[in-house]
DOMARLUM-377299 format. One record per residue: x negated, y, z of N, C-alpha, C in turn; residue in one letter. Coordinates in nm, 2 decimals. Last residue first. Example, Ala and Ser with C-alpha at 12.3 -4.5 7.8 and 13.67 -1.06 7.14 Angstrom:
BEGIN
n.px / n.py / n.pz / ca.px / ca.py / ca.pz / c.px / c.py / c.pz / residuo
-1.28 / -0.22 / 0.71 / -1.37 / -0.11 / 0.71 / -1.29 / 0.00 / 0.79 / S
-1.32 / -0.57 / 0.78 / -1.23 / -0.45 / 0.78 / -1.32 / -0.33 / 0.78 / A
//
This chain:
BEGIN
n.px / n.py / n.pz / ca.px / ca.py / ca.pz / c.px / c.py / c.pz / residuo
-12.65 / 11.08 / 11.44 / -12.78 / 11.13 / 11.40 / -12.81 / 11.26 / 11.47 / G
-12.40 / 11.01 / 11.51 / -12.47 / 10.91 / 11.43 / -12.60 / 10.97 / 11.38 / I
-12.23 / 11.04 / 11.83 / -12.30 / 11.10 / 11.71 / -12.37 / 10.99 / 11.64 / S
-11.99 / 11.12 / 12.08 / -12.05 / 11.02 / 11.99 / -12.12 / 11.09 / 11.87 / Y
-11.91 / 11.19 / 12.42 / -11.94 / 11.23 / 12.29 / -12.01 / 11.12 / 12.21 / R
-11.74 / 11.27 / 12.71 / -11.78 / 11.16 / 12.62 / -11.80 / 11.22 / 12.48 / Q
-11.66 / 11.44 / 12.90 / -11.79 / 11.47 / 12.85 / -11.84 / 11.35 / 12.76 / D
-11.33 / 11.61 / 12.89 / -11.42 / 11.50 / 12.93 / -11.56 / 11.52 / 12.87 / T
-11.13 / 11.78 / 12.82 / -11.22 / 11.82 / 12.92 / -11.31 / 11.71 / 12.97 / G
-10.95 / 11.73 / 12.61 / -10.92 / 11.67 / 12.74 / -11.01 / 11.71 / 12.86 / D
-11.08 / 11.86 / 12.41 / -10.95 / 11.90 / 12.45 / -10.91 / 11.85 / 12.59 / Q
-11.31 / 11.70 / 12.39 / -11.32 / 11.85 / 12.42 / -11.19 / 11.90 / 12.47 / R
-11.20 / 11.46 / 12.32 / -11.27 / 11.47 / 12.45 / -11.29 / 11.62 / 12.49 / A
-11.09 / 11.52 / 12.07 / -11.00 / 11.49 / 12.18 / -11.07 / 11.50 / 12.32 / H
-11.33 / 11.55 / 11.93 / -11.23 / 11.66 / 11.93 / -11.13 / 11.64 / 12.05 / A
-11.45 / 11.29 / 11.96 / -11.51 / 11.41 / 12.02 / -11.41 / 11.53 / 12.03 / D
-11.27 / 11.14 / 11.82 / -11.28 / 11.11 / 11.96 / -11.35 / 11.23 / 12.03 / L
-11.31 / 11.24 / 11.56 / -11.18 / 11.25 / 11.62 / -11.19 / 11.23 / 11.77 / M
-11.59 / 11.18 / 11.52 / -11.54 / 11.32 / 11.52 / -11.41 / 11.33 / 11.59 / E
-11.58 / 10.90 / 11.53 / -11.65 / 10.97 / 11.64 / -11.61 / 11.12 / 11.64 / A
-11.43 / 10.85 / 11.29 / -11.38 / 10.81 / 11.42 / -11.44 / 10.89 / 11.53 / L
-11.38 / 11.12 / 11.06 / -11.47 / 11.01 / 11.11 / -11.43 / 10.98 / 11.25 / A
-11.06 / 11.19 / 10.94 / -11.16 / 11.21 / 11.04 / -11.26 / 11.10 / 11.04 / H
-10.79 / 11.36 / 10.78 / -10.90 / 11.26 / 10.77 / -11.01 / 11.30 / 10.87 / V
-10.44 / 11.41 / 10.74 / -10.57 / 11.45 / 10.81 / -10.67 / 11.33 / 10.80 / E
-10.15 / 11.52 / 10.58 / -10.26 / 11.42 / 10.58 / -10.38 / 11.48 / 10.65 / V
-9.80 / 11.54 / 10.54 / -9.92 / 11.59 / 10.59 / -10.03 / 11.48 / 10.60 / A
-9.55 / 11.42 / 10.47 / -9.66 / 11.42 / 10.38 / -9.79 / 11.49 / 10.42 / G
-9.35 / 11.38 / 10.66 / -9.33 / 11.49 / 10.56 / -9.45 / 11.50 / 10.46 / G
-9.44 / 11.18 / 10.82 / -9.32 / 11.16 / 10.74 / -9.31 / 11.26 / 10.63 / Y
-9.81 / 11.20 / 10.80 / -9.68 / 11.22 / 10.87 / -9.56 / 11.19 / 10.77 / S
-10.12 / 11.03 / 10.87 / -10.02 / 11.10 / 10.78 / -9.89 / 11.11 / 10.85 / T
-10.46 / 10.99 / 10.92 / -10.33 / 11.00 / 10.98 / -10.24 / 11.08 / 10.89 / T
-10.74 / 10.79 / 10.89 / -10.65 / 10.88 / 10.82 / -10.51 / 10.87 / 10.88 / V
-11.06 / 10.75 / 10.98 / -10.93 / 10.74 / 11.04 / -10.84 / 10.84 / 10.96 / V
-11.35 / 10.56 / 10.90 / -11.25 / 10.66 / 10.86 / -11.12 / 10.64 / 10.93 / L
-11.64 / 10.53 / 11.08 / -11.52 / 10.46 / 11.04 / -11.41 / 10.57 / 11.01 / T
-11.87 / 10.64 / 11.18 / -11.81 / 10.70 / 11.06 / -11.70 / 10.62 / 11.01 / D
-11.93 / 10.50 / 11.41 / -11.90 / 10.64 / 11.43 / -11.83 / 10.70 / 11.30 / P
-11.75 / 10.18 / 11.36 / -11.87 / 10.26 / 11.35 / -11.83 / 10.41 / 11.38 / R
-11.62 / 9.87 / 11.48 / -11.60 / 10.01 / 11.45 / -11.74 / 10.08 / 11.45 / F
-11.75 / 9.62 / 11.53 / -11.68 / 9.64 / 11.41 / -11.66 / 9.79 / 11.38 / L
-11.87 / 9.72 / 11.82 / -11.80 / 9.60 / 11.77 / -11.71 / 9.64 / 11.66 / E
-12.03 / 9.88 / 11.98 / -12.07 / 9.86 / 11.84 / -12.00 / 9.73 / 11.79 / K
-11.96 / 9.97 / 12.22 / -12.02 / 9.83 / 12.22 / -12.06 / 9.79 / 12.08 / R
-11.84 / 10.21 / 12.16 / -11.96 / 10.21 / 12.25 / -12.03 / 10.07 / 12.25 / G
-11.63 / 10.13 / 12.00 / -11.74 / 10.20 / 11.94 / -11.86 / 10.20 / 12.03 / L
-11.47 / 10.00 / 12.19 / -11.52 / 9.92 / 12.08 / -11.64 / 9.99 / 12.02 / Y
-11.42 / 10.22 / 12.36 / -11.49 / 10.10 / 12.42 / -11.55 / 10.02 / 12.30 / D
-11.29 / 10.40 / 12.20 / -11.42 / 10.44 / 12.26 / -11.49 / 10.32 / 12.30 / R
-11.06 / 10.25 / 12.15 / -11.15 / 10.28 / 12.04 / -11.29 / 10.32 / 12.09 / L
-10.95 / 10.25 / 12.40 / -10.99 / 10.12 / 12.34 / -11.09 / 10.15 / 12.23 / T
-10.90 / 10.53 / 12.44 / -11.00 / 10.46 / 12.53 / -11.04 / 10.32 / 12.47 / P
-10.71 / 10.56 / 12.22 / -10.84 / 10.62 / 12.22 / -10.94 / 10.56 / 12.31 / R
-10.49 / 10.39 / 12.32 / -10.56 / 10.37 / 12.19 / -10.70 / 10.43 / 12.19 / C
-10.39 / 10.46 / 12.58 / -10.45 / 10.33 / 12.56 / -10.54 / 10.32 / 12.43 / T
-10.37 / 10.74 / 12.61 / -10.34 / 10.65 / 12.72 / -10.41 / 10.52 / 12.70 / K
-10.40 / 10.90 / 12.39 / -10.50 / 10.90 / 12.49 / -10.49 / 10.81 / 12.60 / G
-10.31 / 10.76 / 12.06 / -10.28 / 10.82 / 12.19 / -10.40 / 10.81 / 12.29 / C
-10.41 / 10.87 / 11.73 / -10.40 / 10.76 / 11.83 / -10.39 / 10.82 / 11.97 / P
-10.22 / 11.16 / 11.62 / -10.34 / 11.08 / 11.63 / -10.32 / 10.97 / 11.73 / H
-9.99 / 11.29 / 11.40 / -10.00 / 11.22 / 11.52 / -10.13 / 11.14 / 11.52 / L
-10.09 / 11.60 / 11.23 / -10.04 / 11.46 / 11.23 / -10.06 / 11.40 / 11.37 / T
-10.20 / 11.84 / 11.27 / -10.08 / 11.84 / 11.18 / -10.02 / 11.70 / 11.18 / K
-10.27 / 11.94 / 11.61 / -10.30 / 11.88 / 11.48 / -10.18 / 11.87 / 11.40 / S
-10.35 / 11.99 / 11.92 / -10.31 / 12.07 / 11.81 / -10.36 / 12.01 / 11.67 / P
-10.19 / 11.76 / 12.14 / -10.32 / 11.80 / 12.07 / -10.28 / 11.88 / 11.95 / F
-9.98 / 11.67 / 12.29 / -9.99 / 11.82 / 12.26 / -10.11 / 11.86 / 12.19 / P
-9.78 / 11.41 / 12.22 / -9.92 / 11.44 / 12.23 / -9.94 / 11.59 / 12.20 / D
-9.50 / 11.42 / 12.26 / -9.57 / 11.29 / 12.28 / -9.72 / 11.32 / 12.30 / I
-9.42 / 11.67 / 12.21 / -9.38 / 11.62 / 12.34 / -9.44 / 11.48 / 12.36 / D
-9.52 / 11.70 / 11.95 / -9.59 / 11.77 / 12.06 / -9.54 / 11.72 / 12.20 / Q
-9.43 / 11.59 / 11.72 / -9.48 / 11.49 / 11.82 / -9.54 / 11.57 / 11.94 / F
-9.29 / 11.59 / 11.41 / -9.28 / 11.65 / 11.54 / -9.32 / 11.56 / 11.65 / E
-9.33 / 11.40 / 11.21 / -9.38 / 11.54 / 11.19 / -9.38 / 11.61 / 11.32 / D
-9.46 / 11.06 / 11.30 / -9.36 / 11.17 / 11.28 / -9.42 / 11.31 / 11.26 / P
-9.70 / 10.86 / 11.11 / -9.61 / 10.89 / 11.22 / -9.52 / 11.01 / 11.19 / G
-9.93 / 10.62 / 11.02 / -9.82 / 10.70 / 10.97 / -9.72 / 10.73 / 11.08 / H
-10.28 / 10.56 / 10.99 / -10.16 / 10.57 / 11.08 / -10.06 / 10.66 / 11.02 / V
-10.55 / 10.35 / 10.90 / -10.45 / 10.46 / 10.86 / -10.33 / 10.45 / 10.95 / A
-10.89 / 10.30 / 10.92 / -10.76 / 10.27 / 10.98 / -10.67 / 10.39 / 10.94 / M
-11.19 / 10.16 / 10.76 / -11.09 / 10.26 / 10.79 / -10.97 / 10.21 / 10.86 / F
-11.39 / 9.96 / 10.78 / -11.42 / 10.09 / 10.71 / -11.32 / 10.20 / 10.74 / P
-11.52 / 9.77 / 11.01 / -11.39 / 9.83 / 10.98 / -11.41 / 9.96 / 10.91 / I
-11.70 / 9.46 / 10.99 / -11.70 / 9.61 / 10.97 / -11.55 / 9.65 / 10.95 / D
-11.70 / 9.19 / 11.01 / -11.82 / 9.26 / 11.07 / -11.81 / 9.41 / 11.06 / T
-11.54 / 8.87 / 11.05 / -11.53 / 9.01 / 11.01 / -11.64 / 9.10 / 11.08 / F
-11.54 / 8.61 / 11.15 / -11.65 / 8.66 / 11.07 / -11.64 / 8.80 / 11.01 / G
-11.35 / 8.53 / 11.33 / -11.34 / 8.49 / 11.19 / -11.44 / 8.54 / 11.09 / E
-11.42 / 8.66 / 11.56 / -11.43 / 8.51 / 11.56 / -11.42 / 8.46 / 11.41 / A
-11.34 / 8.92 / 11.49 / -11.49 / 8.89 / 11.51 / -11.51 / 8.74 / 11.50 / E
-11.07 / 8.88 / 11.48 / -11.14 / 8.92 / 11.36 / -11.29 / 8.89 / 11.37 / L
-11.01 / 8.83 / 11.74 / -10.98 / 8.73 / 11.64 / -11.06 / 8.76 / 11.52 / C
-11.07 / 9.08 / 11.85 / -11.15 / 8.96 / 11.90 / -11.13 / 8.85 / 11.80 / K
-10.88 / 9.25 / 11.72 / -11.02 / 9.27 / 11.70 / -11.10 / 9.14 / 11.74 / I
-10.61 / 9.27 / 11.76 / -10.66 / 9.16 / 11.67 / -10.81 / 9.16 / 11.66 / K
-10.54 / 9.50 / 11.90 / -10.54 / 9.37 / 11.97 / -10.59 / 9.25 / 11.89 / S
-10.53 / 9.69 / 11.70 / -10.66 / 9.68 / 11.78 / -10.66 / 9.55 / 11.86 / L
-10.27 / 9.67 / 11.61 / -10.38 / 9.63 / 11.52 / -10.51 / 9.61 / 11.60 / V
-10.14 / 9.75 / 11.85 / -10.11 / 9.62 / 11.79 / -10.22 / 9.58 / 11.70 / E
-10.23 / 10.01 / 11.88 / -10.27 / 9.91 / 11.98 / -10.24 / 9.77 / 11.93 / A
-10.11 / 10.14 / 11.67 / -10.26 / 10.12 / 11.67 / -10.30 / 10.02 / 11.77 / E
-9.85 / 10.15 / 11.77 / -9.88 / 10.07 / 11.64 / -10.03 / 10.05 / 11.63 / A
-9.82 / 10.10 / 12.12 / -9.85 / 10.18 / 12.01 / -9.87 / 10.09 / 11.88 / C
-9.57 / 9.98 / 12.33 / -9.70 / 9.95 / 12.27 / -9.71 / 10.04 / 12.14 / E
-9.38 / 9.95 / 12.63 / -9.43 / 10.04 / 12.52 / -9.56 / 9.98 / 12.47 / R
-9.07 / 9.87 / 12.79 / -9.21 / 9.85 / 12.76 / -9.25 / 9.92 / 12.64 / P
-8.84 / 10.16 / 12.88 / -8.88 / 10.02 / 12.85 / -9.02 / 10.00 / 12.82 / G
-8.76 / 10.41 / 12.89 / -8.81 / 10.35 / 13.01 / -8.85 / 10.21 / 13.00 / G
-8.53 / 10.37 / 12.63 / -8.60 / 10.46 / 12.72 / -8.64 / 10.40 / 12.85 / Q
-8.62 / 10.09 / 12.42 / -8.52 / 10.17 / 12.49 / -8.60 / 10.26 / 12.59 / Y
-8.83 / 9.97 / 12.27 / -8.69 / 9.95 / 12.23 / -8.59 / 10.03 / 12.30 / P
-9.10 / 10.04 / 12.14 / -9.04 / 10.09 / 12.26 / -8.89 / 10.09 / 12.24 / K
-9.37 / 9.99 / 11.95 / -9.26 / 9.91 / 12.02 / -9.22 / 9.99 / 12.14 / Y
-9.52 / 10.05 / 11.62 / -9.50 / 10.07 / 11.77 / -9.37 / 10.00 / 11.82 / N
-9.69 / 9.80 / 11.42 / -9.58 / 9.90 / 11.44 / -9.56 / 9.93 / 11.59 / G
-9.96 / 9.70 / 11.21 / -9.90 / 9.72 / 11.34 / -9.78 / 9.82 / 11.33 / G
-10.17 / 9.48 / 11.01 / -10.07 / 9.58 / 11.03 / -10.02 / 9.59 / 11.17 / Y
-10.46 / 9.45 / 10.82 / -10.39 / 9.41 / 10.94 / -10.30 / 9.52 / 10.98 / F
-10.64 / 9.32 / 10.56 / -10.55 / 9.43 / 10.59 / -10.46 / 9.38 / 10.71 / L
-10.97 / 9.22 / 10.48 / -10.84 / 9.19 / 10.54 / -10.77 / 9.33 / 10.57 / G
-11.19 / 9.08 / 10.24 / -11.13 / 9.20 / 10.30 / -11.00 / 9.17 / 10.35 / I
-11.48 / 8.87 / 10.21 / -11.33 / 8.89 / 10.23 / -11.30 / 9.03 / 10.28 / R
-11.73 / 8.72 / 10.20 / -11.68 / 8.80 / 10.09 / -11.52 / 8.82 / 10.10 / R
-11.85 / 8.61 / 10.42 / -11.74 / 8.53 / 10.35 / -11.68 / 8.60 / 10.23 / Q
-12.03 / 8.82 / 10.48 / -12.08 / 8.69 / 10.44 / -11.98 / 8.60 / 10.37 / E
-11.85 / 9.04 / 10.54 / -11.95 / 9.04 / 10.43 / -11.99 / 8.91 / 10.39 / T
-11.54 / 9.12 / 10.59 / -11.63 / 9.00 / 10.63 / -11.73 / 8.99 / 10.52 / A
-11.38 / 9.41 / 10.69 / -11.46 / 9.35 / 10.59 / -11.54 / 9.23 / 10.65 / V
-11.05 / 9.55 / 10.74 / -11.17 / 9.49 / 10.79 / -11.25 / 9.41 / 10.68 / A
-10.83 / 9.81 / 10.80 / -10.90 / 9.74 / 10.70 / -11.03 / 9.68 / 10.76 / C
-10.51 / 9.85 / 10.94 / -10.65 / 9.85 / 10.96 / -10.72 / 9.76 / 10.86 / M
-10.22 / 10.05 / 10.97 / -10.29 / 9.94 / 10.90 / -10.44 / 9.96 / 10.92 / V
-9.92 / 10.14 / 11.14 / -10.07 / 10.15 / 11.12 / -10.11 / 10.03 / 11.04 / A
-9.64 / 10.35 / 11.21 / -9.70 / 10.23 / 11.15 / -9.85 / 10.25 / 11.14 / G
-9.38 / 10.45 / 11.43 / -9.52 / 10.47 / 11.38 / -9.56 / 10.34 / 11.32 / V
-9.08 / 10.63 / 11.51 / -9.15 / 10.51 / 11.46 / -9.28 / 10.54 / 11.41 / K
-8.91 / 10.76 / 11.80 / -8.99 / 10.78 / 11.68 / -9.06 / 10.65 / 11.64 / V
-8.68 / 10.57 / 11.95 / -8.71 / 10.71 / 11.93 / -8.78 / 10.74 / 11.80 / R
-8.66 / 10.31 / 11.98 / -8.53 / 10.38 / 11.99 / -8.55 / 10.53 / 11.95 / Y
-8.85 / 10.10 / 11.78 / -8.84 / 10.21 / 11.87 / -8.71 / 10.28 / 11.87 / S
-9.04 / 9.90 / 11.62 / -8.92 / 9.88 / 11.70 / -8.91 / 9.98 / 11.81 / R
-9.21 / 9.85 / 11.32 / -9.18 / 9.94 / 11.43 / -9.05 / 9.91 / 11.49 / A
-9.22 / 9.70 / 11.08 / -9.27 / 9.64 / 11.21 / -9.23 / 9.72 / 11.33 / R
-9.10 / 9.83 / 10.86 / -9.08 / 9.69 / 10.88 / -9.12 / 9.63 / 11.01 / K
-9.17 / 10.11 / 10.87 / -9.04 / 10.07 / 10.84 / -9.01 / 9.92 / 10.88 / E
-9.45 / 10.10 / 10.94 / -9.35 / 10.17 / 11.02 / -9.21 / 10.12 / 11.00 / M
-9.54 / 9.96 / 10.71 / -9.55 / 9.89 / 10.85 / -9.46 / 9.96 / 10.95 / A
-9.50 / 10.16 / 10.52 / -9.42 / 10.04 / 10.52 / -9.42 / 9.96 / 10.65 / E
-9.70 / 10.34 / 10.60 / -9.56 / 10.38 / 10.61 / -9.46 / 10.26 / 10.60 / A
-9.92 / 10.17 / 10.56 / -9.89 / 10.22 / 10.69 / -9.75 / 10.27 / 10.71 / A
-9.89 / 10.13 / 10.28 / -9.87 / 10.02 / 10.37 / -9.85 / 10.06 / 10.52 / L
-9.97 / 10.38 / 10.18 / -9.83 / 10.33 / 10.16 / -9.80 / 10.22 / 10.26 / D
-10.23 / 10.37 / 10.27 / -10.14 / 10.48 / 10.32 / -10.00 / 10.44 / 10.30 / L
-10.33 / 10.15 / 10.12 / -10.32 / 10.14 / 10.27 / -10.23 / 10.25 / 10.33 / A
-10.34 / 10.25 / 9.86 / -10.24 / 10.15 / 9.90 / -10.22 / 10.14 / 10.05 / R
-10.56 / 10.43 / 9.90 / -10.42 / 10.48 / 9.86 / -10.31 / 10.38 / 9.89 / P
-10.77 / 10.24 / 9.99 / -10.71 / 10.34 / 10.07 / -10.58 / 10.40 / 10.03 / L
-10.90 / 10.06 / 9.83 / -10.77 / 10.02 / 9.88 / -10.70 / 10.13 / 9.96 / M
-11.15 / 10.17 / 9.80 / -11.05 / 10.18 / 9.68 / -10.91 / 10.14 / 9.72 / Q
-11.27 / 10.09 / 10.03 / -11.23 / 10.23 / 10.02 / -11.13 / 10.25 / 9.90 / M
-11.32 / 9.82 / 9.95 / -11.23 / 9.85 / 10.06 / -11.18 / 9.99 / 10.05 / A
-11.50 / 9.85 / 9.74 / -11.37 / 9.79 / 9.71 / -11.27 / 9.82 / 9.82 / A
-11.71 / 9.95 / 9.89 / -11.65 / 10.03 / 9.79 / -11.51 / 9.98 / 9.76 / W
-11.77 / 9.72 / 10.06 / -11.74 / 9.85 / 10.12 / -11.67 / 9.95 / 10.02 / P
-11.82 / 9.52 / 9.84 / -11.71 / 9.51 / 9.93 / -11.67 / 9.65 / 10.00 / L
-11.88 / 9.52 / 9.52 / -11.93 / 9.59 / 9.64 / -11.82 / 9.60 / 9.74 / D
-11.88 / 9.21 / 9.36 / -11.80 / 9.32 / 9.40 / -11.86 / 9.39 / 9.52 / V
-11.98 / 9.02 / 9.09 / -12.03 / 9.09 / 9.21 / -11.93 / 9.21 / 9.24 / H
-11.72 / 8.80 / 8.98 / -11.85 / 8.86 / 8.97 / -11.88 / 8.93 / 9.10 / G
-11.48 / 8.66 / 8.96 / -11.47 / 8.80 / 9.01 / -11.60 / 8.87 / 8.99 / L
-11.52 / 8.40 / 8.90 / -11.47 / 8.49 / 8.79 / -11.47 / 8.63 / 8.83 / G
-11.42 / 8.23 / 9.20 / -11.50 / 8.24 / 9.07 / -11.43 / 8.34 / 8.97 / P
-11.39 / 8.42 / 9.50 / -11.33 / 8.34 / 9.40 / -11.41 / 8.34 / 9.27 / R
-11.46 / 8.59 / 9.70 / -11.56 / 8.49 / 9.66 / -11.51 / 8.40 / 9.55 / S
-11.28 / 8.76 / 9.79 / -11.36 / 8.81 / 9.68 / -11.46 / 8.71 / 9.64 / F
-10.96 / 8.73 / 9.92 / -11.09 / 8.65 / 9.90 / -11.16 / 8.70 / 9.77 / D
-10.79 / 8.91 / 10.15 / -10.82 / 8.90 / 10.01 / -10.96 / 8.84 / 9.99 / I
-10.54 / 8.87 / 10.39 / -10.68 / 8.86 / 10.36 / -10.70 / 8.83 / 10.22 / I
-10.29 / 9.04 / 10.57 / -10.33 / 8.98 / 10.44 / -10.48 / 8.98 / 10.43 / R
-10.01 / 9.03 / 10.79 / -10.15 / 9.05 / 10.77 / -10.20 / 8.97 / 10.65 / D
-9.68 / 9.12 / 10.67 / -9.77 / 9.02 / 10.73 / -9.92 / 9.05 / 10.70 / T
-9.38 / 9.29 / 10.73 / -9.52 / 9.29 / 10.67 / -9.61 / 9.21 / 10.74 / L
-9.08 / 9.15 / 10.70 / -9.18 / 9.18 / 10.80 / -9.32 / 9.17 / 10.74 / L
-8.92 / 9.08 / 10.50 / -8.86 / 9.18 / 10.59 / -8.97 / 9.22 / 10.70 / S
-9.05 / 8.88 / 10.35 / -9.01 / 9.00 / 10.28 / -8.96 / 9.11 / 10.38 / T
-9.20 / 8.64 / 10.40 / -9.20 / 8.75 / 10.50 / -9.16 / 8.89 / 10.43 / Q
-9.27 / 8.41 / 10.27 / -9.13 / 8.43 / 10.32 / -9.12 / 8.54 / 10.42 / G
-9.50 / 8.40 / 10.15 / -9.50 / 8.37 / 10.29 / -9.37 / 8.37 / 10.35 / L
-9.43 / 8.48 / 9.90 / -9.47 / 8.34 / 9.91 / -9.47 / 8.30 / 10.06 / A
-9.40 / 8.75 / 9.95 / -9.28 / 8.67 / 9.91 / -9.31 / 8.52 / 9.93 / K
-9.66 / 8.83 / 10.00 / -9.56 / 8.84 / 10.10 / -9.44 / 8.75 / 10.07 / Q
-9.76 / 8.77 / 9.74 / -9.82 / 8.70 / 9.86 / -9.72 / 8.71 / 9.97 / A
-9.62 / 8.96 / 9.58 / -9.61 / 8.81 / 9.56 / -9.65 / 8.73 / 9.68 / A
-9.71 / 9.20 / 9.69 / -9.57 / 9.16 / 9.70 / -9.55 / 9.01 / 9.68 / R
-9.99 / 9.18 / 9.62 / -9.94 / 9.19 / 9.77 / -9.80 / 9.15 / 9.78 / E
-9.98 / 9.18 / 9.35 / -10.03 / 9.06 / 9.42 / -9.99 / 9.06 / 9.56 / A
-9.87 / 9.43 / 9.30 / -9.80 / 9.31 / 9.25 / -9.85 / 9.19 / 9.33 / V
-10.07 / 9.59 / 9.42 / -9.93 / 9.60 / 9.47 / -9.86 / 9.47 / 9.43 / D
-10.30 / 9.53 / 9.26 / -10.30 / 9.49 / 9.40 / -10.16 / 9.49 / 9.46 / F
-10.22 / 9.63 / 9.01 / -10.23 / 9.49 / 9.03 / -10.23 / 9.44 / 9.18 / R
-10.00 / 9.91 / 9.09 / -10.11 / 9.85 / 9.03 / -10.12 / 9.70 / 9.06 / N
-9.75 / 10.16 / 9.03 / -9.78 / 10.03 / 9.09 / -9.90 / 9.97 / 9.01 / E
-9.84 / 10.50 / 9.03 / -9.79 / 10.38 / 8.96 / -9.83 / 10.26 / 9.03 / E
-9.79 / 10.69 / 9.34 / -9.86 / 10.65 / 9.22 / -9.80 / 10.53 / 9.15 / R
-9.81 / 10.86 / 9.59 / -9.70 / 10.86 / 9.49 / -9.76 / 10.82 / 9.35 / K
-10.03 / 10.89 / 9.75 / -9.95 / 10.77 / 9.76 / -9.83 / 10.76 / 9.67 / D
-10.36 / 11.00 / 9.72 / -10.22 / 11.02 / 9.68 / -10.14 / 10.89 / 9.68 / W
-10.63 / 10.96 / 9.76 / -10.54 / 10.94 / 9.88 / -10.39 / 10.94 / 9.83 / L
-10.91 / 10.83 / 9.58 / -10.78 / 10.90 / 9.58 / -10.70 / 10.87 / 9.71 / K
-11.26 / 10.89 / 9.64 / -11.14 / 10.80 / 9.63 / -11.01 / 10.89 / 9.63 / V
-11.60 / 10.92 / 9.55 / -11.47 / 10.99 / 9.57 / -11.35 / 10.89 / 9.55 / T
-11.86 / 10.76 / 9.75 / -11.80 / 10.81 / 9.63 / -11.67 / 10.88 / 9.66 / G
-11.96 / 10.69 / 9.99 / -11.97 / 10.59 / 9.89 / -11.92 / 10.64 / 9.75 / L
-11.91 / 10.90 / 10.16 / -12.05 / 10.87 / 10.13 / -12.07 / 10.77 / 10.02 / P
-11.63 / 11.06 / 10.00 / -11.69 / 10.98 / 10.11 / -11.83 / 10.96 / 10.07 / T
-11.37 / 11.28 / 9.94 / -11.51 / 11.25 / 9.91 / -11.57 / 11.18 / 10.03 / R
-11.05 / 11.24 / 9.83 / -11.13 / 11.23 / 9.95 / -11.28 / 11.20 / 9.90 / L
-10.78 / 11.40 / 9.67 / -10.91 / 11.34 / 9.66 / -10.99 / 11.35 / 9.79 / L
-10.52 / 11.52 / 9.73 / -10.53 / 11.39 / 9.66 / -10.67 / 11.32 / 9.67 / N
-10.46 / 11.77 / 9.81 / -10.38 / 11.66 / 9.88 / -10.42 / 11.52 / 9.83 / E
-10.77 / 11.93 / 9.83 / -10.63 / 11.94 / 9.80 / -10.55 / 11.83 / 9.88 / G
-11.01 / 11.72 / 9.93 / -10.98 / 11.82 / 9.83 / -10.84 / 11.82 / 9.79 / F
-11.18 / 11.64 / 10.22 / -11.05 / 11.63 / 10.16 / -11.03 / 11.75 / 10.06 / L
-11.47 / 11.47 / 10.30 / -11.42 / 11.60 / 10.26 / -11.29 / 11.58 / 10.18 / E
-11.68 / 11.34 / 10.53 / -11.56 / 11.31 / 10.46 / -11.50 / 11.45 / 10.43 / Y
-12.00 / 11.24 / 10.63 / -11.92 / 11.34 / 10.57 / -11.80 / 11.29 / 10.50 / S
-12.09 / 11.13 / 10.95 / -12.08 / 11.10 / 10.81 / -11.98 / 11.19 / 10.75 / M
-12.21 / 11.39 / 11.17 / -12.12 / 11.28 / 11.13 / -12.13 / 11.25 / 10.99 / Y
-12.42 / 11.51 / 11.42 / -12.41 / 11.49 / 11.27 / -12.32 / 11.37 / 11.25 / C
-12.44 / 11.78 / 11.65 / -12.41 / 11.64 / 11.62 / -12.39 / 11.63 / 11.47 / M
//
């Protein structure tokens, strides 16, 4: 099987088919950070991270390669996944945050959509952070979004009692999240086999996968025969 190549160098650099981007989340504040904070303040949502759409069709911006611009947001997105955990997660146990980036090519827009896990008490209702962002897919399609370049998830260091999969970071769960991702990928709705999935932990561990690669790895572990390839 052949997957789009993502290579992680050290803790900081990720080589993608579009070029090399930084992952490091301990960085100086940039213009995007300032604009994001101002937008959240204007919305009156300082305590709850709110979905954000950035308009690249505004006069004066010139031509912007949207897929490349989206990948350049990845360092900020890793910060935002951790922030989503702090501001959106409601769990008596472990907290998880997620951010999904979507591109609307014709409208020249990039959106960042947030989620936090929900399990307020033992035995209570449960929703994963990834499930919250995935629940927005139909609305994104209706609004003209055509591609999801990446999704980032921030979770606990210790999670073997949640998911025994041998990894350094918590991956989307097998109960609801991975089946939903398989479904969207199979129907070719926004997600691609090479959509980047970045998972990070409280302690700073980072893993990067093409979506199909991650699903295949879990399928092998689960003993199922579902496989995805792009060549």
